[in-house]
C-alpha angles and dihedrals in degrees: 000000000000115000086222089075118075108247096234097126132069093225129192116234088243120110119187126210101187144359135209126182110318093345137089122198130207127212091269090057097250113145127219126198104236111221091156099062094198087303097313093321106107096064092160094041123240127327094358105193096230093049093045093049092047094047093048092047093049092045087060091056114033136341106177139000103153129242091282084095139045113271109199094197090054093051091049094050091048092050092049094049092047091049091051096047147037093269137104101201145014140217116202126213136150108264147017093258090055091049090054091047088055091050092050093049089046092055092052093044092048093058092042089053095052093048101266104109091154090070109089107121123108126205109223133180132250112251092028126141120200104158143290105275116110093258095046096047086050088052092049093044097194111154094225089057100043104037110119095012096088138167088062125205109279122233107067127111115191123210134172114280110253097019110118092178091058090049092053091047090051094053113102137165086273096056117116106171151356117236121196144153111229085216119022105222104176087036091064110283090290110175117211107261120246112287095010100108091042088052090051090050089051092049092048091051093044094053100032095249133147116247110217121191117199103211097161090126102020099046133089100048096310091129097037095267122080088250126019094229088067088075088065100042093236129123126205130212093234133020133186124215136178134122102065094032092082097031089226099338115102107258127147130179140186115205122196145165117255089249093055093045097045092111094051095096133149111322098004095112140004146168123202096210097025113120095008117171094250095051092044092052090053092045091053091048090053090053090048086067101033094050095045117119112274098012097114091041088058091051091052090050094051090043093057090050094047095043092050092048091048089050089056090052090053090051093048098045108033091156089061106029127037108176148359115222138169141061133271109338094337097095138156137196113210105212134222088205129041110307090214090057093051092045091051094047093049089052091052088053093050104264119114118211134146137227128246139179125293089044091290131153109212124219111199105161125176110278090239097068119126139195094288093058091045091052091049093049093048091047090054091046091048094051093044094049090047091053092046091048091053091047094049092045090051092051094050 
């Protein structure tokens, strides 16, 4: 690793030179089945023809002009996201962390606008991940992310994920909003328990709070619905998106109802690069595919196949695997051994995954995978678990 790059990542020794579909290739020509997708980013795989064509065509016309001017592609993407969701309007940025920052500012500005400037605090959940800015690591509250960056941004009250009683107890006259991931990805693919999101909606309505869903990882068809909260029949007031929205190009978005966004008036927020013509062209191209008839049905079909096969692996190798969790193609394997060990061995065998909290290995494949890729992934997992079982049995 070059000393010119800050050493803030625990990088694998792998370096890829190209990608195609669900596969990445190194300089030696070896291919790897990518069930990481750049951490839930490459929803259409690598070098998807429609995205490549769109990006090249837009690059020949206009990259950036700033939000001092109308950007037709931005308006079109906003209209499409609004039409596909609960929201009335969108703000575009470049990342999930920026989208969450927008949501946090919006919550404060909303209460200031309606005459409640004392309400600025946000109830957040243990195990959450909302980004790496100072405010978003403060919102997440995980020690490994905040150590050495104190004093943290004030205004966040952390409670156990899934505990409605703790949420109610944390609400005070200063509370402005509730912030939650319908599925905690970095936290270990922890799906909101039954009734939890409805309970949060009820509490938000009871106390006059904004309900903010962070769907940076779970949104945009990752779970088999366009947005993960659709599984629960609940709608938020504000929602953050990124990752899959650009299919590999940096695009973030904060969606909101007109009521929640009433304070976001001229000059209250901005992003120099947010909503640029190049990113908006790619975002619209991604939606062309995600919103096509039958796309989410195909995800649900492949998800059922993959989940069933993973369940069989858990049954076959209980000394290695303990549980399958998740929805759609946002899946996790809670491990009986170190998740880092399993992740590393899968990589050696040609399957790319990533670790998460609660000793989980995450599987976040491109949404375009089919039965052949599932069979290949399960074959690699099967062989790897068998080898690990033999090694652990030998050591005992």
